[in-house]
N, C-alpha and C positions, 0 to 999 in steps of 0.2 A: 581624891585623885592624887596619884603619885607620879611626878614627871620622871621620864626615863630617857636615856640617850638612845640613838638609833642602833638597832641590832642587825648586823649584816648576816646574810644567809651562809656565807663562806668567807674564806680568807685567801687573798692573793699574796704570793711571796716569791722572791727570786734569790739565787745564789750565784752572782756573776763571777767569772774568772777571766782575767786578762793575762796573756803571756807574750813573751818575746823569745823567738827561737832562731838559731843559726845552725846550718849544717853544711858539710862538705862531702861530696860523693865522687868517686872516680868514674863511675859509669851508671848513673841512676836509672836510665831506661834500658840498660843491657843491650846497647846497640852494637852492630858490627861495623863501626866506623872509628876513625881516630879522633883524638881531642874531645873526649866525652866528659871530662871533669866538669863539675858544676858546684857552685856555692850559692846558698840561698839564705835570705833573712826575711822574717815575716812576723806579723802580729797575729796572735791567736785570741779569739773571743768566744767564750761559752757563757750562755745566760739561761740555765734551766729555770723555768718559771712554773709554779704550781698554784692551782686553785683547789682548796680542800673544803668540802662540805661534809655532811653527816655520812652519806653513803657514796658520794661522788668525788672523784679526784681527776682533775684535768691538768695535764703537763705539757708545756711548750718547751721544745729543745732546739733553740737556734745555735748553730755552730758555724764559725767563720774563720777563714785564713786569708790574710791579705799580705802578700809578699812581693818580691821583685821578680818572681818567675813569670814570664810573659806567655808561656806555652803550657800545654798539658802533657808534654813528653816526659815529665819527671814525676816520681811518686810524691814529690814535695811541692806540687803545683797548688795554686789557690783552690779553695773550695767554698761552697755555700750550702749548708744543710739546714732544713727546717722540718722537724717532726712534731706531730701533735698526737698525744695519747690520752685517752679517756678511760676511766675505770669506774664501774658501778658494781657495788657488792651488796648482797643481802646475806641472810644467815646461812643459806645453803648453796648459793650460786654467785657467780661473778661474770660480768660481761665487760670485755675490753675491746676498744676500737682504736685503731692507729692509722694515721695517714702522714705521708711525708713526700717532700720534693728535694732534689739535690742536683747540684752541678759540680762535677769534680773530674778527675782523670780516669781513663779506663784502667790504668795501672793502680794498684793499691800496695800496701806494705808487704803483702805476701806475693806480689808480682803476678799472680795467676788468677785471682778470684774473679776478675772482670776483664779478662783478655790479656793479650800480650803486646798490643800496639798502643802507645801513649797518645790518645786523642781525647777530646772533650767528651764527657759522658753526662747526659741529662737523664735523670731517673725520677720515677714517681711510684709510690707504694701505697697500697691500702690493705688493711688487715682487720679481721673481725674474729674474736675468739670468745668461746663460752665454756664455762666450767660449772658442773652441777654435782653436788654431793648426793648420790642416790641413797646410800646408807652411811653408817658410821665408818665403814671400811671400804666402800666402793664409790668411785667417782667417775664421771664421764666428761670428756673434753672434746670439743669440736672447734675447728678453725677454718677460715677461708681467706686467701690473700691473692692479690693481683699485683704484679710488677711489670712496669713498662719502661724500656730503656732505649734511648736513641744516642747514636755516636756521630761525632763530627767526621767530615771527610779527611782521611789521613793524607799525609804528604806523599807517601809511596803507595804500594799495592794495598787494597782494602782487604782485611781478613776478619773484620768484625761485622756482625749483622744486627740491625735493630730488631728487637724482639719484645714479645709480651708473654709472660709466664703466669698461669693461673693454677692454683693448687687448692685442694680440699683435704683435710686430715681429720680423723676421728680416733679416739683412744679410750680404752677402758682400763682403769687402775684399781687394783685390789691391795690394800694394806694388810699384810699377813704378820701381825705382831708389831713390835716397836722398831724393829731393825730391817724389815724386808718389805718391799713393794714390788708387785708384779704388774706388767703392762702388756696390753695387746694393741698395736697401732696399725691403722690402715690409712694410706694416703694415695692420692692420685693427682697427677699434674698434666698440664697441656702447654707445650712450648710452641709458639708460632713466630716465625720471622715476619716482620711487618710488611715485607714485599711479597709475601705469599709463596716464597720458594721452598720453604721447609716447614715441617710440622712433626712434633714428637709427642706422643701420649705415653705416660708411664704410670704404673701402679706399684705400690710397695706394701708388703705385709711383714710386720716384724713383731717379735716377742722381746720384751724388755725386763730387766731386773735391776732394782736399786737396793743395795744392801749395805748396812753399816757393819763393816768387818770388825772394827775396834772403835774405841772412842775417838781415835785420830784418823782412821782410814775409812773411806767410803767408795764403793764400787758402783758404777752405773754402766750397764752393758745392754745392747740390743742387737738382734740379728734376724735376717729373714731373706726374702726373695724379692726381686724387682723384675718387672716385665715392661718392655718398651716397644712401641709400635712407631716406626719412623716412616716418613714420606718425603720424597724429594721431587720437586717440580722443575722442569727445564724444557727447552725447545730444541728440536733437531731440524736441521735444514734439509728439505727434500726438493731438489731443483730450486724453484723460486719460492717455495712455500716453507713456512715454519710450522712444524707439527708439535703440539704439546705432548710431553712424555712425563709419566708419573712412575717413579720407582719406589716400591714399598719393601720394607724389611722389618724383622722383629728380632728381639734379643731378650733372653732370660738370664739373669745373673744374680749373684749373691751380694747383699749389702749388709754392713754391720757398723756399729759404733761402740767404742770402748773408752771409758773414762774412769781413771783411778786417781783419787784425791787424798792428800794428807794435809790436815788442817791442825797445826800446832800453834803454840803461843808465838813462836818466832818464825818457824819455817812453814811455808805453804808450797806444796808440791803437787803438780797436776801432770798426768800422763794420758795422752789422747791418741787413739787410733781409729780412723774412719775409712770406709769405702762407700762412696755415694755418687749419685748422678745429679749434677747441679747445672743450672743455667749460667753461662759465662759469657755470652755474646758471640759464640761460634754458631755454626749452622744448626746444630742440634744440641742435645744435652751432653756435657762433658763428664767423663767418668774419672773421678779423682780419688787417689789413695793417699791419705795424709797420716803422718806420724809426727807427734809433737811432744816435747817435754818442757814444761814451764816451772820455774822455781823463783820464790821470793823469800828473802831472809832479812829479818829485822836485826841489824847488827847492833843498834843502840836505839835510844829514844828519838834520835834525829836522823840516823843513817839506815837506809834500806838498800840491799843489793838484789838484783834480779837477773835472770837469764831466760832465753827462749831458743830452743833448738828445734828445727823443723825440717822434715823431708816430705816432699810432695811429688807424686807422679801423676801427670794429667794426660788423658787421651782426648784430644780435641778434634771433633769432626770438622769436615770441610765440605764445601758445596760440590766438590767432585765425587763425594761418596767415600773418601778415605779418611784416615785419622793421622794426626800429628802427635807423636808421643814426646813428652818433655819431662825431664827430671829437674827438680829445684831443691837446693839445699840452702838453708837460712839459719844464721846464728847471730844472736845479739847478747851483749852484756850491758847492764845499766846500773847506775848508782843514783839514788835520790837523797838529797840533803834537805831536811826541814830547817831552812835558814832561820825563819821566825815563825810566829804563830800563823801568819797568813802567806808567807813567801816560801816557795819551794824551788830548788835548783835540781835539774835532772841532767845527767850526762850519760850518753849511750854510744856504743860502737857496734857496728853490725857488718856482717859479711854475707853476701848472697851470690850464688852461682846457678846458672841455668844451662842445661844441655839438651839439644835436640838429638834424639836417639838415632834417627835415620841417617843424618849427615855427620853426627858426632861433633857438631859445632857447639862451642861452649863460650860463654861470656860470664864475667864476674864483676862485682863491684864492692868496694869498701866504703863505709859511710860513718861519719862521726856527727853527733848532734849535741847541742847545748841549749837547754830551755829553762827560762826563768818565768815562773807563773805567780800571780798574786790573786788570792781568793779573798773576796770581800765578805763582810758580815751579811747575814741574812737580812734582806730588805722586805718589809711588810708594806703592802699597798692597802691601807685601811683608812 
């Protein structure tokens, strides 16, 4: 007999990051009132934790911001996020499951992805994805996800609706050589407001292409058609009675996605153009046209420069059956200094402006940020 130490089935480990951040913005919530300047200071905590076995990987992603902001009217308000991701892989297939809960603001850094009114947002997400290699060049992908979002009561008029969005997607990919991949994608989704006032069902059929143009340039493009069936429920008063009324409509439109990337030793450049229907907290799905250019340049071993230019036009539906059209322009410049092996200093300046097309109302904000983060060594729990 030979004595042996205990052998664990897998290994737990974490890579914690702690940061201090401060920012100043002239109008962070893009409000139509005076005296909107705001300064914030906060502590940031990220602690990605992994469990790795032979074919199984489990990841916990807690993320926390604790600052002096007491409301959710700013894009820099406090947040708590916890996501759990599990991956199981075999020789020809992989199964991925993810679940998450979050509490943050309805505003985000692009100011439009989750509505336009800054209130507390409580969200939950579940996602299941399966990938199977049918042959050496052909693979099949399927996914299903459910998102549920609730908003707090705003101080003024309510414009956001609690909702649940369920989607199913399937795709078939064919690798034609070393540089080209062709895809056919079909997805369907169902958007329901939790009070039962609205419902939207949509289907998308797209053809996609991924091609390596040169050793530095890669193109990913897809395009197709989208079909939406909308339903609006409300009550009409007839003398002393309230009569339920249901209004139905349909819409067929074009959707597309375009992504061009350049990956070099120092310069990373990404150009994005999309036209999609997405859930954003309004009565039905919002139609968003997004143009974006991102660039990062490694100036030296310690310095990295970055920029992000974005234009977004959003058509947001309302409970009255109309749409509100908004234009957003966003620009940011950043510089990152690798102070030490574990400490990083990031400086950023951004400018955002939003305009309502119907009334030509426009508000803008300028913001500067300074963040110092400390990344610790990998910790093993063995």
